[in-house]
TIMI-582096 format. One record per residue (C-alpha): x, y, z; chain; residue in one letter; residue number from 1. Coordinates in pm, whole numbers, plus 50000, padded with zeros to 5 digits. Example, Ala and Ser with C-alpha at 12.3 -4.5 7.8 and 13.67 -1.06 7.14 Angstrom:
residues 2
ATOM    c1    c2    c3 lovo tormar guse
ATOM 51230 49550 50780    A      A    1
ATOM 51367 49894 50714    A      S    2
//
This chain:
residues 201
ATOM    c1    c2    c3 lovo tormar guse
ATOM 42727 13758 49167    A      D    1
ATOM 42901 13482 49323    A      H    2
ATOM 43286 13545 49300    A      I    3
ATOM 43600 13317 49359    A      P    4
ATOM 43676 13311 49741    A      L    5
ATOM 43959 13181 49965    A      I    6
ATOM 43833 13170 50303    A      V    7
ATOM 44065 13135 50591    A      L    8
ATOM 43861 13079 50920    A      S    9
ATOM 44118 13201 51187    A      A   10
ATOM 43963 13150 51512    A      N   11
ATOM 44316 13148 51687    A      D   12
ATOM 44368 13522 51654    A      I   13
ATOM 44468 13671 51984    A      P   14
ATOM 44174 13886 52145    A      D   15
ATOM 44140 14213 51984    A      R   16
ATOM 43944 14409 52277    A      V   17
ATOM 44195 14391 52557    A      A   18
ATOM 44492 14533 52376    A      P   19
ATOM 44277 14828 52283    A      I   20
ATOM 44094 14866 52612    A      L   21
ATOM 44374 14787 52877    A      T   22
ATOM 44683 14728 52678    A      G   23
ATOM 44723 14390 52811    A      E   24
ATOM 44746 14057 52638    A      G   25
ATOM 44944 13994 52306    A      P   26
ATOM 44877 14222 52000    A      S   27
ATOM 44682 14041 51751    A      P   28
ATOM 44892 14213 51490    A      L   29
ATOM 45145 13957 51422    A      P   30
ATOM 44888 13685 51372    A      A   31
ATOM 44689 13896 51146    A      L   32
ATOM 44997 13975 50920    A      I   33
ATOM 45075 13592 50919    A      D   34
ATOM 44712 13502 50806    A      R   35
ATOM 44738 13778 50526    A      R   36
ATOM 45073 13630 50409    A      R   37
ATOM 44876 13295 50380    A      I   38
ATOM 44611 13424 50161    A      L   39
ATOM 44866 13599 49942    A      E   40
ATOM 45047 13275 49894    A      R   41
ATOM 44722 13095 49819    A      A   42
ATOM 44662 13305 49533    A      G   43
ATOM 44443 13585 49680    A      A   44
ATOM 44434 13897 49484    A      R   45
ATOM 44280 14095 49750    A      A   46
ATOM 44172 14044 50099    A      F   47
ATOM 43918 14167 50366    A      A   48
ATOM 43849 14103 50724    A      I   49
ATOM 43490 14091 50844    A      P   50
ATOM 43569 14205 51198    A      C   51
ATOM 43541 14580 51270    A      N   52
ATOM 43774 14566 51584    A      T   53
ATOM 44064 14416 51396    A      A   54
ATOM 44040 14755 51169    A      H   55
ATOM 44227 14927 51473    A      H   56
ATOM 44557 14765 51318    A      W   57
ATOM 44453 14820 50955    A      E   58
ATOM 44783 15091 50883    A      G   59
ATOM 45010 14841 51008    A      E   60
ATOM 44856 14545 50849    A      L   61
ATOM 44855 14661 50510    A      V   62
ATOM 45185 14851 50499    A      R   63
ATOM 45388 14573 50313    A      D   64
ATOM 45102 14380 50172    A      S   65
ATOM 45155 14247 49820    A      A   66
ATOM 44757 14277 49751    A      I   67
ATOM 44504 14530 49807    A      P   68
ATOM 44296 14545 50124    A      F   69
ATOM 43916 14599 50099    A      I   70
ATOM 43830 14804 50426    A      S   71
ATOM 43535 14749 50616    A      I   72
ATOM 43564 15113 50712    A      V   73
ATOM 43579 15224 50342    A      D   74
ATOM 43279 15017 50272    A      A   75
ATOM 43065 15138 50548    A      A   76
ATOM 43170 15490 50453    A      L   77
ATOM 43057 15438 50113    A      A   78
ATOM 42721 15278 50233    A      A   79
ATOM 42683 15607 50435    A      V   80
ATOM 42717 15814 50138    A      V   81
ATOM 42447 15628 49927    A      K   82
ATOM 42209 15630 50240    A      R   83
ATOM 42240 15986 50349    A      V   84
ATOM 42431 16186 50116    A      G   85
ATOM 42735 16385 50193    A      S   86
ATOM 42640 16532 50538    A      S   87
ATOM 42430 16404 50852    A      G   88
ATOM 42473 16233 51178    A      A   89
ATOM 42600 15867 51194    A      I   90
ATOM 42553 15653 51496    A      G   91
ATOM 42793 15371 51562    A      V   92
ATOM 42719 15053 51755    A      I   93
ATOM 43023 14837 51813    A      G   94
ATOM 43253 14689 52071    A      T   95
ATOM 43418 14899 52351    A      A   96
ATOM 43715 14851 52186    A      A   97
ATOM 43609 14974 51806    A      T   98
ATOM 43428 15273 51997    A      I   99
ATOM 43759 15343 52216    A      R  100
ATOM 43984 15299 51901    A      S  101
ATOM 43772 15585 51730    A      G  102
ATOM 43876 15488 51365    A      F  103
ATOM 43513 15512 51271    A      Y  104
ATOM 43472 15856 51432    A      Q  105
ATOM 43808 15980 51260    A      R  106
ATOM 43689 15865 50907    A      R  107
ATOM 43346 15980 50931    A      L  108
ATOM 43471 16315 51077    A      G  109
ATOM 43702 16369 50816    A      E  110
ATOM 43420 16301 50554    A      A  111
ATOM 43238 16577 50720    A      G  112
ATOM 42956 16379 50901    A      Y  113
ATOM 42874 16431 51261    A      D  114
ATOM 42925 16106 51485    A      V  115
ATOM 42671 15999 51760    A      V  116
ATOM 42814 15744 51997    A      L  117
ATOM 42622 15546 52261    A      P  118
ATOM 42631 15705 52588    A      S  119
ATOM 42863 15482 52842    A      P  120
ATOM 42553 15360 53019    A      D  121
ATOM 42409 15230 52684    A      V  122
ATOM 42744 15083 52585    A      L  123
ATOM 42796 14890 52923    A      I  124
ATOM 42428 14800 52986    A      E  125
ATOM 42291 14709 52635    A      S  126
ATOM 42587 14672 52378    A      I  127
ATOM 42855 14481 52548    A      V  128
ATOM 42609 14238 52707    A      P  129
ATOM 42421 14191 52367    A      G  130
ATOM 42720 14131 52189    A      I  131
ATOM 42803 13849 52460    A      A  132
ATOM 42455 13713 52427    A      L  133
ATOM 42488 13664 52053    A      V  134
ATOM 42809 13491 52089    A      K  135
ATOM 42628 13239 52342    A      K  136
ATOM 42359 13200 52067    A      N  137
ATOM 42104 13375 52298    A      R  138
ATOM 41970 13605 52017    A      I  139
ATOM 41609 13667 52183    A      A  140
ATOM 41780 13799 52498    A      E  141
ATOM 42010 14039 52300    A      A  142
ATOM 41722 14176 52082    A      E  143
ATOM 41580 14427 52325    A      P  144
ATOM 41936 14534 52434    A      L  145
ATOM 42030 14631 52072    A      F  146
ATOM 41681 14785 52038    A      Q  147
ATOM 41756 15013 52326    A      T  148
ATOM 42082 15102 52178    A      A  149
ATOM 41955 15195 51843    A      M  150
ATOM 41661 15394 51997    A      E  151
ATOM 41912 15573 52214    A      N  152
ATOM 42141 15694 51907    A      L  153
ATOM 41817 15758 51696    A      L  154
ATOM 41665 15989 51982    A      D  155
ATOM 42006 16191 52004    A      H  156
ATOM 41990 16266 51622    A      G  157
ATOM 42147 16005 51410    A      A  158
ATOM 42006 15968 51059    A      D  159
ATOM 42142 15630 51035    A      C  160
ATOM 42332 15393 51262    A      V  161
ATOM 42638 15177 51166    A      L  162
ATOM 42601 14799 51295    A      L  163
ATOM 42986 14810 51323    A      A  164
ATOM 43019 14442 51528    A      C  165
ATOM 42932 14131 51360    A      T  166
ATOM 42678 14025 51613    A      E  167
ATOM 42469 14337 51610    A      V  168
ATOM 42283 14274 51272    A      D  169
ATOM 42173 13917 51395    A      M  170
ATOM 41998 14037 51702    A      A  171
ATOM 41841 14372 51565    A      L  172
ATOM 41465 14289 51593    A      P  173
ATOM 41331 14244 51230    A      R  174
ATOM 40996 14368 51304    A      D  175
ATOM 41149 14721 51437    A      D  176
ATOM 41099 14896 51123    A      S  177
ATOM 41243 15240 51249    A      R  178
ATOM 41580 15057 51359    A      A  179
ATOM 41581 14844 51045    A      R  180
ATOM 41535 15126 50815    A      Q  181
ATOM 41823 15340 50985    A      A  182
ATOM 42068 15038 51013    A      A  183
ATOM 42372 14987 50797    A      I  184
ATOM 42520 14651 50859    A      D  185
ATOM 42895 14716 50793    A      T  186
ATOM 42964 14321 50730    A      N  187
ATOM 42701 14345 50457    A      E  188
ATOM 42873 14666 50315    A      A  189
ATOM 43209 14466 50297    A      L  190
ATOM 43056 14181 50127    A      A  191
ATOM 42926 14415 49861    A      L  192
ATOM 43250 14609 49835    A      A  193
ATOM 43419 14255 49770    A      C  194
ATOM 43172 14188 49500    A      I  195
ATOM 43204 14510 49327    A      D  196
ATOM 43604 14477 49338    A      W  197
ATOM 43597 14137 49203    A      A  198
ATOM 43353 14215 48914    A      L  199
ATOM 43555 14543 48828    A      A  200
ATOM 43854 14298 48759    A      Q  201
//
């Protein structure tokens, strides 16, 4: 299922978190639109962004796009339907900005699912530091933090949990069968959606 790809590794996009949480710092939207246009000029026939938090700006990003956008939120929702059917309780682990933005909560709610969010304590004490540790390649230290976050959501009734941040799947313990069976990696869902789109063409 290898497909033709144009990869734009844009590590100079402004921070996504601060504008959502505090309203401070430059919006990443102009840079995201600029990179989308580069992909269009390079011949891309569709585009995707493997960053959950960036989807806060999805509506504005795609407004005048000449090519379709393959949304990680749509891909995650499709994965939820395959996993639990048309109803259930869905947990979400993501950055504080992704949780604050609420786009997963809105889409899941519109589709008829209940949403289970991490408590403020779990978000601050486990998820945020866990993400920071993965960014520093301190995977082993992050594992118990994400394990705690998963257990919290599952214990509060989640039927499955969206790993709605790139870093989470890398540090979710491989030997935790309960967590692994419940997890839906949104980036994997996006990759599969891109393959499906390309093969359908």
